[in-house]
C-alpha positions as CSV (number, residue, x, y, z in Angstrom):
1,X,-10.8,-13.7,10.6
2,X,-7.1,-13.1,10.1
3,X,-5.7,-13.3,6.5
4,X,-2.4,-14.3,5.0
5,X,0.5,-11.9,4.6
6,X,0.8,-10.2,1.2
7,X,4.3,-8.7,0.5
8,X,4.9,-5.9,-2.0
9,X,8.6,-5.3,-3.0
10,X,7.5,-2.1,-4.8
11,X,5.8,-0.8,-1.7
12,X,7.1,1.9,0.6
13,X,6.9,3.5,4.1
14,X,3.8,5.5,3.2
15,X,1.7,2.5,2.1
16,X,0.0,2.2,5.6
17,X,-2.9,4.6,6.0
18,X,-2.3,8.0,7.6
19,X,1.3,8.5,6.6
20,X,2.8,11.1,4.3
21,X,6.4,11.8,3.3
22,X,8.5,13.9,1.0
23,X,12.1,15.0,0.3
24,X,14.1,17.8,-1.3
25,X,17.7,18.7,-2.2
26,X,19.1,21.0,0.5
27,X,22.8,21.1,-0.5
28,X,24.2,18.6,1.9
29,X,25.5,16.3,-0.8
30,X,27.4,17.2,-4.0
31,X,24.8,18.3,-6.5
32,X,23.5,16.1,-9.3
33,X,20.2,15.9,-11.1
34,X,17.4,14.3,-9.1
35,X,19.6,14.1,-5.9
36,X,17.7,14.3,-2.6
37,X,19.3,14.7,0.9
38,X,16.6,16.0,3.2
39,X,13.3,14.3,3.9
40,X,10.3,14.1,6.3
41,X,7.9,11.4,7.4
42,X,4.6,12.4,9.1
43,X,1.8,10.4,10.8
44,X,-1.6,12.1,10.4
45,X,-2.7,10.5,13.6
46,X,-0.7,10.4,16.9
47,X,0.5,7.0,17.7
48,X,3.3,5.3,19.7
49,X,6.9,5.1,18.3
50,X,9.3,2.3,19.2
51,X,13.0,2.4,18.5
52,X,16.3,0.5,18.6
53,X,19.5,2.6,18.6
54,X,23.3,2.2,18.3
55,X,25.0,0.7,21.3
56,X,28.2,2.7,20.5
57,X,29.4,4.9,23.3
58,X,30.3,7.4,20.5
59,X,26.9,8.4,19.1
60,X,25.3,11.2,17.2
61,X,23.2,13.7,19.2
62,X,20.5,13.0,16.6
63,X,20.2,9.5,18.0
64,X,20.2,10.7,21.7
65,X,17.5,13.3,21.1
66,X,15.4,10.9,19.1
67,X,15.7,8.1,21.8
68,X,14.7,10.6,24.5
69,X,11.6,11.7,22.5
70,X,10.6,8.2,21.6
71,X,10.5,7.3,25.3
72,X,8.3,10.4,25.9
73,X,5.6,8.9,23.7
74,X,4.6,12.1,21.9
75,X,6.4,11.9,18.5
76,X,4.5,12.0,15.2
77,X,7.0,13.4,12.7
78,X,10.6,12.6,11.6
79,X,13.1,14.7,9.7
80,X,16.1,13.0,8.1
81,X,19.4,14.5,7.0
82,X,21.7,12.6,4.6
83,X,25.3,13.4,3.9
84,X,26.4,14.5,7.3
85,X,26.2,12.3,10.4
86,X,26.0,15.1,13.0
87,X,28.5,13.0,15.1
88,X,31.7,14.0,17.0
89,X,31.0,17.8,16.7
90,X,30.7,18.5,20.5
91,X,27.7,20.3,22.1
92,X,26.9,22.0,18.8
93,X,25.5,18.7,17.5
94,X,22.7,18.6,20.1
95,X,21.9,22.3,19.7
96,X,21.7,21.9,15.9
97,X,19.4,18.8,16.2
98,X,17.1,20.7,18.6
99,X,17.0,23.8,16.3
100,X,16.2,21.7,13.2
101,X,13.4,19.8,14.9
102,X,12.0,23.0,16.3
103,X,11.9,24.5,12.8
104,X,10.3,21.3,11.4
105,X,7.7,21.6,14.2
106,X,6.9,25.2,13.3
107,X,6.5,24.3,9.7
108,X,4.1,21.4,10.5
109,X,2.3,23.1,13.4
110,X,3.5,20.5,15.9
111,X,5.4,20.8,19.2
112,X,9.2,20.3,19.0
113,X,8.9,17.2,21.3
114,X,6.7,15.6,18.5
115,X,9.6,15.7,16.0
116,X,12.3,13.1,15.8
117,X,15.6,13.5,13.8
118,X,17.8,11.1,11.9
119,X,21.1,11.8,10.3
120,X,23.7,9.8,8.3
121,X,26.9,10.6,6.4
122,X,30.4,11.9,7.2
123,X,31.4,12.0,10.9
124,X,33.0,15.1,12.3
125,X,31.2,17.7,10.2
126,X,28.8,20.3,11.6
127,X,25.3,20.5,10.1
128,X,24.7,23.5,7.9
129,X,21.5,24.4,9.8
130,X,20.6,27.4,7.6
131,X,20.5,25.2,4.5
132,X,18.5,22.5,6.3
133,X,15.9,24.8,7.8
134,X,15.5,26.5,4.4
135,X,15.0,23.1,2.7
136,X,12.3,22.0,5.2
137,X,9.8,24.5,3.7
138,X,10.4,23.1,0.2
139,X,9.4,19.6,1.1
140,X,6.0,18.6,-0.4
141,X,4.3,15.8,1.6
142,X,2.2,13.2,-0.2
143,X,0.8,9.7,0.2
144,X,3.4,8.3,-2.2
145,X,6.3,10.4,-0.9
146,X,7.8,7.4,0.7
147,X,9.7,6.7,-2.5
148,X,11.4,10.1,-2.4
149,X,12.2,9.7,1.3
150,X,13.8,6.3,0.5
151,X,16.1,7.9,-2.0
152,X,16.8,10.9,0.2
153,X,18.3,8.9,3.1
154,X,20.9,7.1,0.8
155,X,24.6,7.8,1.1
156,X,26.9,5.2,-0.6
157,X,23.9,3.0,-1.5
158,X,23.4,2.2,-5.2
159,X,19.6,1.8,-4.8
160,X,16.6,2.4,-2.6
161,X,15.5,-0.3,-0.2
162,X,11.8,-0.2,0.5
163,X,8.7,-2.5,0.6
164,X,5.4,-3.2,2.4
165,X,3.4,-6.1,3.7
166,X,-0.3,-6.3,4.5
167,X,-2.8,-8.7,6.0
168,X,-6.5,-8.7,6.8
169,X,-8.1,-8.4,10.2
170,X,-11.8,-9.0,9.6
171,X,-12.9,-6.6,6.9
172,X,-10.0,-4.2,7.5
173,X,-6.5,-4.4,6.0
174,X,-3.4,-3.8,8.2
175,X,-0.2,-2.7,6.5
176,X,3.4,-2.4,7.5
177,X,5.8,-0.3,5.3
178,X,9.5,0.3,5.5
179,X,12.6,1.9,4.0
180,X,16.2,1.4,4.9
181,X,19.7,2.7,3.9
182,X,23.1,1.3,4.3
183,X,25.8,-0.4,2.3
184,X,28.9,0.1,4.4
185,X,29.8,0.4,8.1
186,X,27.3,-2.4,8.6
187,X,27.7,-4.7,11.6
188,X,25.0,-3.5,14.0
189,X,24.5,-4.5,17.6
190,X,21.0,-3.0,17.9
191,X,19.5,-2.2,14.6
192,X,21.0,-1.0,11.3
193,X,22.2,2.3,9.9
194,X,18.8,3.9,9.2
195,X,15.5,2.0,9.0
196,X,12.1,3.5,9.2
197,X,9.0,1.4,9.6
198,X,5.3,2.4,9.7
199,X,2.1,0.6,10.4
200,X,-1.6,1.6,10.5
201,X,-2.2,-1.1,13.2
202,X,-3.3,0.0,16.6
203,X,-0.7,-1.3,19.0
204,X,0.3,-0.3,22.5
205,X,3.7,1.2,23.0
206,X,5.1,-1.6,25.2
207,X,4.1,-4.3,22.8
208,X,5.3,-2.4,19.8
209,X,8.8,-2.1,21.4
210,X,8.9,-5.8,22.2
211,X,7.8,-6.7,18.7
212,X,10.4,-4.4,17.2
213,X,13.2,-5.8,19.3
214,X,12.3,-9.3,18.5
215,X,12.3,-8.5,14.7
216,X,15.6,-6.6,14.9
217,X,17.4,-9.3,16.9
218,X,16.6,-11.9,14.3
219,X,17.2,-9.7,11.2
220,X,19.2,-6.5,11.3
221,X,21.4,-7.8,14.2
222,X,22.2,-10.8,12.0
223,X,23.6,-8.6,9.2
224,X,27.3,-7.8,8.5
225,X,29.0,-6.2,5.5
226,X,32.3,-5.1,6.8
227,X,32.4,-5.6,10.6
228,X,32.0,-1.9,11.4
229,X,29.0,-0.4,13.1
230,X,27.9,3.2,13.1
231,X,27.5,6.2,15.5
232,X,24.0,6.8,14.0
233,X,22.3,3.3,13.8
234,X,18.6,3.7,14.3
235,X,15.4,1.6,13.6
236,X,12.1,3.3,14.3
237,X,8.5,2.2,13.9
238,X,5.3,4.2,14.3
239,X,1.9,2.6,14.8
240,X,-0.9,5.1,14.2
241,X,-4.0,2.9,14.3
242,X,-5.5,4.3,11.1
243,X,-6.5,0.9,9.7
244,X,-9.5,0.8,12.0
245,X,-9.0,-2.9,12.7
246,X,-9.1,-2.5,16.5
247,X,-6.3,-2.9,19.0
248,X,-3.9,-5.8,18.3
249,X,-2.8,-7.6,21.5
250,X,0.3,-9.6,22.1
251,X,-0.4,-13.3,21.9
252,X,-3.5,-13.0,19.8
253,X,-3.8,-14.4,16.3
254,X,-3.7,-10.8,15.0
255,X,-0.6,-10.1,17.1
256,X,1.2,-13.2,15.9
257,X,0.5,-12.3,12.3
258,X,1.6,-8.7,12.9
259,X,4.9,-10.0,14.3
260,X,5.4,-12.3,11.3
261,X,4.7,-9.5,8.9
262,X,7.1,-7.2,10.7
263,X,9.8,-9.9,10.7
264,X,9.2,-10.5,7.0
265,X,9.6,-6.8,6.3
266,X,12.8,-6.6,8.2
267,X,14.3,-9.8,6.6
268,X,13.6,-8.3,3.2
269,X,15.3,-4.9,4.1
270,X,18.2,-6.7,5.7
271,X,18.9,-8.8,2.6
272,X,18.6,-5.7,0.4
273,X,21.2,-4.0,2.5
274,X,23.5,-7.0,2.2
275,X,23.0,-7.2,-1.6
276,X,23.9,-3.6,-1.9
277,X,27.1,-3.8,0.2
278,X,29.9,-1.5,-1.0
279,X,31.6,-3.4,-3.8
280,X,29.5,-6.5,-3.3
281,X,28.9,-8.9,-6.1
282,X,27.1,-11.7,-4.1
283,X,24.7,-12.1,-1.3
284,X,25.7,-14.5,1.4
285,X,23.1,-16.3,3.5
286,X,24.4,-18.4,6.4
287,X,22.0,-20.7,8.3
288,X,23.1,-22.6,11.4
289,X,20.8,-25.4,12.5
290,X,21.0,-27.9,15.4
291,X,22.4,-25.4,17.9
292,X,22.0,-25.8,21.7
293,X,20.1,-22.5,21.9
294,X,19.1,-19.5,19.8
295,X,22.0,-17.4,21.2
296,X,24.5,-20.0,20.1
297,X,22.9,-20.3,16.6
298,X,23.1,-16.5,16.1
299,X,26.7,-16.3,17.3
300,X,27.7,-19.0,14.9
301,X,25.8,-17.7,11.9
302,X,26.9,-14.1,12.3
303,X,30.6,-15.1,12.8
304,X,30.6,-17.0,9.6
305,X,28.8,-14.3,7.7
306,X,31.2,-11.6,8.9
307,X,34.4,-13.5,8.5
308,X,36.7,-11.6,6.1
309,X,38.3,-14.8,4.9
310,X,34.9,-16.4,4.1
311,X,33.9,-13.2,2.3
312,X,37.0,-13.3,0.2
313,X,36.6,-17.0,-0.6
314,X,33.1,-16.4,-1.8
315,X,34.1,-13.4,-3.9
316,X,36.6,-15.7,-5.7
317,X,34.1,-18.6,-5.8
318,X,36.6,-20.7,-3.8
319,X,35.0,-23.6,-2.0
320,X,37.5,-23.3,0.9
321,X,35.2,-24.8,3.5
322,X,37.9,-24.9,6.1
323,X,37.5,-21.1,6.6
324,X,33.8,-21.7,7.5
325,X,34.7,-24.4,10.0
326,X,37.4,-22.1,11.5
327,X,34.9,-19.3,11.9
328,X,32.4,-21.7,13.7
329,X,35.2,-22.8,16.0
330,X,35.9,-19.2,17.2
331,X,32.3,-18.1,17.3
332,X,31.8,-18.8,21.0
333,X,29.0,-21.3,20.2
334,X,29.1,-24.9,21.4
335,X,30.5,-26.8,18.4
336,X,31.7,-30.5,18.2
337,X,33.7,-31.1,15.1
338,X,32.6,-34.7,14.9
339,X,29.0,-33.8,14.5
340,X,29.1,-30.9,12.0
341,X,27.4,-31.2,8.6
342,X,28.2,-28.4,6.1
343,X,26.5,-27.5,2.8
344,X,27.3,-24.9,0.2
345,X,24.4,-24.1,-2.1
346,X,22.9,-27.4,-1.0
347,X,26.0,-29.5,-1.9
348,X,27.2,-31.5,1.1
349,X,30.9,-30.7,1.8
350,X,31.3,-32.1,5.2
351,X,29.4,-34.6,7.4
352,X,30.1,-36.1,10.7
353,X,33.1,-33.9,11.0
354,X,34.7,-35.5,7.9
355,X,35.0,-34.1,4.4
356,X,32.7,-35.5,1.7
357,X,34.1,-35.9,-1.8
358,X,32.5,-33.4,-4.1
359,X,32.9,-32.2,-7.7
360,X,34.9,-29.1,-7.1
361,X,34.3,-27.4,-10.5
362,X,30.5,-27.9,-10.0
363,X,30.6,-26.1,-6.6
364,X,32.8,-23.4,-8.1
365,X,30.2,-22.9,-10.8
366,X,27.4,-22.7,-8.2
367,X,29.3,-20.1,-6.2
368,X,29.7,-17.8,-9.2
369,X,26.0,-16.9,-9.0
370,X,24.6,-13.8,-7.3
371,X,23.7,-15.7,-4.1
372,X,25.7,-18.2,-2.0
373,X,23.9,-20.2,0.7
374,X,25.9,-21.8,3.5
375,X,24.1,-24.2,5.8
376,X,25.6,-25.8,8.8
377,X,24.0,-28.4,11.1
378,X,25.7,-28.6,14.4
379,X,23.6,-31.6,15.4
380,X,23.6,-30.6,19.1
381,X,20.1,-29.2,19.6
382,X,16.9,-27.8,18.0
383,X,17.7,-24.1,17.6
384,X,18.6,-22.3,14.4
385,X,19.4,-18.8,13.1
386,X,20.2,-17.1,9.8
387,X,22.7,-14.3,9.1
388,X,23.3,-12.3,6.0
389,X,26.4,-10.6,4.4
390,X,28.2,-10.1,1.2
391,X,31.5,-10.9,-0.5
392,X,34.5,-8.6,0.0
393,X,35.8,-7.2,-3.3
394,X,38.7,-5.0,-4.5
395,X,36.1,-2.3,-5.1
396,X,35.2,-2.1,-1.4
397,X,38.8,-1.3,-0.5
398,X,39.2,1.2,-3.4
399,X,36.0,3.0,-2.4
400,X,36.7,3.2,1.3
401,X,40.3,4.3,0.8
402,X,39.1,7.6,-0.6
403,X,35.7,8.1,1.1
404,X,36.1,11.8,2.0
405,X,38.5,12.8,-0.8
């Protein structure tokens, strides 16, 4: 028997069996009490990793080394550096990444090829390898260390983003845990900033990769805060089989439930990133229905969610619905003006391509809340998609005008 999915917002990446994590302060960020900037995640049992990585042609060597090792199928540990991206530093970046993973492997008693590396922060700065390797030995690994790791990977984020979901397979419980970071430079074309997922399910590497790609395409790839993507974007998942529930096959009831739980976990983390956008005051959710195909629905939804003019209007609680229609028109999706129906927080603004009289002050009041939902029905087909973003505020501009100073 397969049970229902149970989601825990207070969960973390070490909730699945057989995972430990920990973090420390190594001196990569400006010091403050309780600050963390170096962390590790370990699987007690070897299991396949799957990953999605930045599509940027300018990428961190940390990403390249991790992608290579994920494809090799031997990884069981991850070391994460926060504060410095290890990007645009020439050949030294790869040498540093290899040295840090080798030192981590020595500390853990693993082979270097079993250690992956993630990094995030300022571009164009070399890693202080001595500080990092000294910090590795200070990390204490524990079953609840995922909470510290979730804090350690943050940069401009104002809060941790973590959770877990579980379901029963017979008498055994299968769990998926996850953490993520990111609040600026968010417009991914593969994944998002940094996101690390774990599961104690037993899943083959090929199926795990397909399931991850499917989840990422409908969640993190539908997320936009500021239209910029990163040199370091990475999503990883490890499946170590420690739940003892037997192998989960693609197309089985257990497989379908696993995919649903993984998608639910990624939706939650994507929305948490959008809520925590730099300077954000509102979460934007854009759902496009009635599209000719899924690709068109995704193009339309993400174009609206990433529109600077739409973001500004939502920040000011301005029901300027013409900006939404204009974004739809340039999205590349098939759109017929005479068939569009548009809703803002469930208030119909436009139907059959014509404006519907609405109480403007009432809609303004609804848009002043912490979440603004935009729903569009193109009335051309049966497909739909949802994208997430946030408003664009003066604080975003102020913050990013002095990021390194």
